[in-house]
C-alpha positions, 0 to 999 in steps of 0.5 A: 496569522502566524499561527493559522500558516503554522495550523495549515502546515500542520494540516498540510503534513499530516495529510502527508503522512497518511497518504505515504501510509495508505500508499504503504497499506495499497503497495501491501496488499498488492505485494501479497495479492501478486505473491498469493497469485504467483505463488498458485501459480506455480501450484498449478504449473506442477500439479499433475493434470489428469 
């Protein structure tokens, strides 16, 4: 019984770690996208209008 409980706990910890990694990955992609859009907008705003 305790072995099954340990397996469940181990599986839960692994799933939680993977969820944290996924959230970190999504947040990192979001930051990169935001920075890219901000830089692109900055360049467009500074570009001389033709």
